[in-house]
C-alpha positions in Angstrom: 142.4 124.4 201.2 143.0 120.7 199.8 141.7 117.6 201.1 143.1 115.8 204.2 144.5 112.1 204.0 141.4 111.3 206.3 139.2 112.2 203.8 140.1 110.6 200.8 140.6 107.7 203.1 137.0 107.6 203.9 135.6 108.2 200.8 138.2 105.7 199.5 136.9 103.5 202.2 133.0 104.5 200.7 133.6 103.0 197.5 136.1 100.2 198.2 133.1 97.8 196.8 133.4 98.9 193.9 136.6 98.1 192.8 138.5 99.2 190.0 139.5 102.1 192.2 141.8 105.1 191.3 142.0 108.7 191.9 143.4 112.0 191.1 143.6 115.4 193.0 142.6 118.8 191.1 142.4 122.4 192.4 142.3 121.2 196.3 140.4 118.6 195.5 140.3 114.5 194.6 138.7 113.0 191.2 137.3 109.5 191.9 137.5 106.9 189.2 136.1 103.3 188.6 138.2 101.9 185.4 138.9 105.0 183.9 135.6 106.6 184.7 135.5 109.1 187.0 132.6 108.9 189.0 132.5 111.1 192.3 134.8 114.3 193.4 135.6 114.8 196.9 136.2 118.5 196.7 138.6 120.2 199.6 136.4 121.3 201.9 135.4 118.1 202.4 132.3 117.5 200.3 132.2 114.5 198.5 130.0 115.0 194.8 128.6 112.1 192.3 128.5 112.5 188.6 124.8 112.7 187.4 123.6 112.5 183.7 120.1 111.5 182.7 117.3 110.3 184.9 119.6 110.1 187.4 119.8 113.9 187.8 116.3 113.6 188.8 116.6 111.0 191.2 119.6 112.7 193.2 117.3 115.7 193.1 114.1 113.5 194.4 116.5 112.5 197.0 117.0 116.1 198.3 121.1 116.3 196.5 122.6 119.5 196.2 124.0 120.3 192.2 127.4 121.8 192.7 127.4 124.9 191.1 130.0 128.2 191.1 130.5 131.8 190.0 133.5 133.2 188.9 134.8 136.3 191.2 134.8 139.6 189.5 131.7 137.7 186.8 129.3 139.0 186.2 127.5 135.6 184.8 124.8 134.1 186.8 125.9 131.0 188.3 127.5 128.1 186.7 126.2 124.3 187.4 128.4 121.6 187.2 126.7 117.7 186.3 127.4 116.8 190.2 125.4 116.2 192.9 126.1 116.2 196.7 125.8 112.2 198.0 122.5 111.7 199.7 123.0 112.0 203.3 122.3 107.9 204.3 125.5 107.3 202.4 127.8 108.9 203.8 128.6 106.7 206.4 127.0 103.2 205.2 130.0 101.8 202.2 127.2 99.6 201.0 124.9 102.5 200.1 127.3 104.6 198.8 128.5 101.7 196.6 125.1 101.5 195.9 125.0 105.2 194.5 127.8 105.5 192.9 126.7 101.9 190.8 123.7 103.7 189.7 126.1 106.9 188.7 128.3 104.6 186.3 124.9 103.6 184.9 124.3 106.5 183.3 127.2 107.6 182.5 
C-alpha cells in the first residue's frame, strides 16, 4: 500500500503556507521537508505525523497525539518508538492550524 496522489496533495496543501516544501517517497509513504529539514511524514495508511523533539514531545502528548511505534515481524522485542506523533485533529483540515503546528515542530529540530 502506498500513499495516493490525493493524500499527498492534501498534505502539501495543509503545509503550503510554510513555503520551501520538498518531498521524498519512502517505503510507501512520504517524507515532507521544509528548507531541507524533515518535519513530517505521510504514512502509507494516510496518517500524517509531525516530528517531535525535546519539550515539543510533551506538548504533542498533552494534545492527545499518538507516538508512532512499530514491531518487527517475528522479532521478540518490545515496540520501537519513533520521534513522530500524529497531527492534532484540529490541524488535519485547517491549513493555518497545520502550519502553526509545523512551525512549532521545526522550532525544536
